[in-house]
C-alpha positions as CSV (number, residue, x, y, z in Angstrom):
1,M,56.1,112.8,197.4
2,N,52.4,112.3,197.6
3,R,49.9,111.9,194.6
4,L,48.5,115.2,194.9
5,Y,51.9,116.7,194.3
6,I,52.6,114.4,191.6
7,I,49.1,115.3,189.8
8,T,49.9,118.9,190.0
9,F,53.4,118.7,188.9
10,I,52.1,116.9,185.6
11,F,49.2,119.5,184.9
12,V,51.7,122.3,185.3
13,L,54.1,120.3,183.0
14,L,51.4,120.0,180.4
15,V,50.0,123.6,180.5
16,S,53.6,125.1,180.0
17,C,54.5,122.7,177.3
18,S,51.2,123.7,175.4
19,N,51.6,127.2,175.8
20,K,55.3,127.0,174.0
21,K,55.6,129.6,171.1
22,I,58.3,130.9,169.1
23,N,60.4,133.6,170.5
24,W,60.0,136.0,168.0
25,E,62.3,139.2,167.6
26,S,60.8,142.4,166.1
27,D,63.7,144.4,165.2
28,F,65.7,143.8,161.9
29,E,69.0,145.2,162.8
30,K,69.1,143.6,166.2
31,A,68.3,140.4,164.9
32,L,71.3,140.6,162.5
33,E,73.6,141.3,165.6
34,I,72.2,138.4,167.5
35,S,72.5,136.1,164.3
36,K,76.2,137.0,164.2
37,Q,76.8,136.7,167.9
38,E,75.0,133.3,167.9
39,N,76.1,132.0,164.6
40,K,72.5,131.2,163.7
41,P,70.7,132.0,160.6
42,I,67.6,134.4,160.8
43,M,64.2,133.0,160.0
44,M,62.0,136.2,158.9
45,D,58.3,136.2,158.5
46,V,57.5,139.5,156.4
47,Y,53.9,140.1,157.1
48,T,51.2,142.8,157.2
49,D,48.2,143.2,159.5
50,W,45.7,143.1,156.6
51,C,47.2,139.8,155.0
52,G,44.9,136.9,155.7
53,A,47.4,134.3,154.8
54,C,49.8,135.6,157.2
55,K,47.0,135.5,160.1
56,E,46.4,132.0,159.1
57,M,50.1,131.0,159.3
58,D,50.4,132.5,162.8
59,K,47.4,130.0,163.9
60,T,48.5,127.0,162.1
61,T,52.2,126.7,160.9
62,F,53.8,128.6,163.8
63,A,51.7,127.2,166.2
64,N,52.7,123.7,165.1
65,K,55.2,121.9,167.4
66,D,57.8,120.8,165.4
67,V,58.1,124.2,164.0
68,I,58.5,125.7,167.1
69,D,60.9,123.1,168.4
70,N,63.1,124.0,165.1
71,S,62.8,127.6,165.6
72,S,65.4,127.4,168.3
73,N,68.1,126.7,165.6
74,F,67.0,130.2,164.5
75,I,67.0,133.8,165.4
76,A,63.3,134.2,164.4
77,L,62.2,137.6,163.4
78,K,58.6,138.7,162.8
79,F,58.8,142.0,160.6
80,N,56.0,144.2,159.3
81,P,57.3,146.8,156.9
82,E,54.2,149.0,157.2
83,K,55.0,149.5,160.8
84,V,58.7,151.1,160.3
85,S,59.8,154.1,158.6
86,N,62.1,152.4,156.0
87,G,59.7,149.8,155.5
88,N,59.7,150.5,151.4
89,D,63.5,150.4,151.4
90,F,63.3,147.0,152.8
91,L,60.9,145.9,150.2
92,N,62.8,147.2,147.6
93,K,66.0,145.7,148.6
94,Y,64.5,142.4,149.0
95,S,62.1,142.3,146.2
96,I,59.2,141.7,148.3
97,I,56.0,141.6,146.1
98,G,53.7,139.7,148.1
99,F,52.6,138.6,151.7
100,P,53.5,136.5,153.4
101,T,57.1,135.7,152.4
102,M,59.5,134.1,154.4
103,L,63.3,134.9,154.3
104,F,66.1,132.8,155.7
105,M,69.3,134.9,155.8
106,N,72.5,135.0,157.4
107,G,74.5,137.7,159.7
108,D,74.9,139.7,156.8
109,G,71.6,139.9,155.7
110,F,72.2,137.6,152.4
111,V,69.1,135.7,151.6
112,I,69.7,131.9,151.8
113,R,66.1,131.1,150.8
114,R,62.9,132.8,150.1
115,I,59.4,131.5,150.2
116,V,56.4,133.2,149.1
117,G,53.1,132.6,150.2
118,Y,51.2,130.4,153.0
119,V,53.5,127.7,153.9
120,E,52.4,124.4,155.7
121,S,54.1,123.4,158.7
122,D,55.5,120.0,157.3
123,E,57.0,121.9,154.4
124,L,58.7,124.7,156.6
125,V,59.9,122.0,158.7
126,N,61.7,120.5,155.9
127,E,63.0,123.9,154.7
128,M,64.4,124.7,158.0
129,N,66.2,121.4,158.1
130,G,67.9,122.0,154.8
131,I,69.1,125.8,155.7
132,K,72.3,125.2,157.6
133,E,73.6,123.0,154.7
134,K,72.3,125.9,152.2
135,E,74.3,128.5,154.0
136,E,77.3,126.4,154.1
137,N,77.1,125.9,150.6
138,I,76.8,129.6,149.9
139,K,79.9,130.5,151.8
140,K,81.8,127.9,149.8
141,V,80.5,129.2,146.3
142,F,81.1,132.9,147.1
143,A,84.8,132.3,148.6
144,D,85.9,133.7,145.5
145,E,84.6,136.3,142.9
146,T,84.8,134.2,139.9
147,P,81.4,134.2,137.9
148,S,80.0,130.7,138.2
149,I,76.8,128.8,137.4
150,E,76.6,127.8,141.2
151,K,76.5,131.5,141.8
152,L,73.9,132.1,139.5
153,D,71.6,129.1,140.9
154,I,72.0,130.7,144.4
155,Y,70.9,134.2,143.3
156,L,68.1,132.8,141.6
157,D,66.9,130.8,144.4
158,S,67.5,133.3,146.8
159,G,65.5,136.3,144.5
160,Y,68.5,138.6,143.6
161,T,67.0,139.6,140.5
162,K,69.8,142.1,139.3
163,E,72.7,140.1,140.5
164,A,71.3,137.0,138.7
165,S,70.7,139.0,135.4
166,E,74.2,140.5,135.6
167,M,75.7,137.2,136.5
168,Y,73.8,135.6,133.7
169,D,75.0,138.0,131.1
170,V,78.7,137.6,132.2
171,L,78.5,134.0,132.0
172,A,76.5,134.0,128.7
173,S,79.3,136.2,127.1
174,E,82.0,133.6,128.2
175,N,79.9,131.0,126.6
176,K,79.9,129.4,130.2
177,I,76.2,128.1,130.0
178,P,75.3,125.1,128.3
179,E,73.2,126.2,125.4
180,E,70.4,123.8,126.2
181,N,70.0,125.6,129.7
182,K,69.8,129.3,128.4
183,A,66.2,129.1,127.7
184,K,65.6,128.2,131.2
185,Y,67.6,130.6,132.8
186,M,66.5,133.8,130.6
187,S,62.6,132.7,131.1
188,K,63.4,132.6,135.1
189,I,65.3,136.0,135.1
190,A,62.8,137.6,133.0
191,L,60.0,136.6,135.1
192,M,61.8,138.0,138.1
193,L,62.5,141.3,136.3
194,L,58.5,141.7,135.7
195,D,58.3,141.4,139.2
196,I,60.4,144.6,140.0
197,D,58.9,146.2,136.9
198,N,61.7,146.1,134.9
199,N,59.9,145.2,131.7
200,D,62.6,146.5,129.0
201,K,65.1,144.3,130.4
202,A,62.5,141.3,130.8
203,M,61.3,141.7,127.1
204,E,65.2,141.8,125.8
205,Y,65.6,138.2,127.4
206,F,62.1,137.2,125.8
207,N,62.8,138.1,122.4
208,E,66.3,136.6,122.5
209,M,64.5,133.4,123.4
210,I,62.0,133.6,120.6
211,D,64.8,134.6,118.1
212,K,67.3,131.9,119.2
213,Y,65.3,129.1,121.3
214,S,61.9,128.3,119.7
215,N,62.6,124.6,120.0
216,Y,62.4,124.9,123.9
217,N,59.2,124.6,125.8
218,E,60.1,127.8,127.9
219,V,59.8,130.0,124.7
220,Y,56.0,129.7,125.0
221,I,56.4,132.0,128.2
222,A,58.4,134.3,126.0
223,Y,55.6,134.4,123.2
224,Y,52.9,135.1,125.9
225,Y,54.6,138.3,127.3
226,K,55.4,139.1,124.0
227,G,51.7,139.2,123.3
228,L,51.1,141.0,126.3
229,D,53.7,143.7,125.4
230,M,52.1,144.1,122.0
231,I,49.1,145.2,123.8
232,I,50.4,147.1,126.6
233,N,53.2,149.2,125.3
234,N,52.4,149.2,121.2
235,G,48.4,149.2,121.6
236,Q,48.4,146.2,119.0
237,T,45.7,144.4,120.4
238,N,44.3,142.7,117.0
239,E,47.7,141.7,116.4
240,S,48.4,140.3,119.6
241,I,45.2,138.3,119.6
242,K,46.3,136.6,116.3
243,Y,49.7,136.4,117.2
244,I,48.6,134.3,120.2
245,E,46.0,132.3,118.4
246,N,48.3,131.0,116.0
247,L,50.2,129.5,119.1
248,T,47.6,127.7,120.6
249,N,47.8,124.5,118.7
250,T,51.3,124.1,119.6
251,V,51.5,125.4,123.4
252,P,52.4,122.8,125.9
253,E,49.3,121.6,128.1
254,E,50.7,123.3,131.2
255,M,50.3,126.8,129.5
256,K,47.1,126.2,127.6
257,E,44.8,127.6,130.2
258,A,47.0,130.9,130.2
259,Y,46.7,131.2,126.5
260,T,43.2,130.6,126.6
261,S,42.5,133.1,129.3
262,F,44.6,135.6,127.5
263,L,42.3,135.2,124.2
264,D,39.0,135.1,126.2
265,Y,40.0,138.4,128.0
266,F,41.1,140.3,125.5
267,S,38.8,139.4,122.8
268,S,35.8,140.4,125.0
269,T,37.6,143.8,125.8
270,N,38.6,144.6,122.3
């Protein structure tokens, strides 16, 4: 083998490696079929053409060698809901409220993991490495229909708002949720309900937190949205400002900025 052939071979090999990229599917139903056939989870990038962060992920995260190499363990699917006739149905079904959103799901379309917003390559690789274990855990937990905290945690992690709310209500009625964890669960579910515009149900949780769990830090999330509700739904701007002002000395540090911004904004518009 002469030197020129060896040099040419190495050059072609390097070029082919540098051109390696993720093999994206574009059809959701087809991806589900392949996922079942090959027993591989789906890694779905839900994007739009006008989304700047989506374009940046294409240039950086999805061009990363480790991400590309790990993508062979998945059925990679790039999905633009604005380019299909049932796009809005998809967004509603999976509670997509922003782009990009990455959904890892099994062949039945059950979401294993949801990531909203721009994701760095190392973070994505870490998530990819843990999906198989999460998928197996979901199979185990949902092997029967018994309500459980494990099911509730999965619904929350996967972004199933309605199911999480219903599971919480059942478990709470059966006294199966530790009292010290109720405020945490209620605040998470209420925030998810706000994302899908189920404000009435969200306020039920927030009001219960205020009535029963004022000694937990999560209650300050409930106070904040109670103040917003007073303005938006009842027109009580002055009362709301006083309500929030009375809490500013006790609010946890991580929420002080939100409370200050609330007062600055509504005081200036009042």
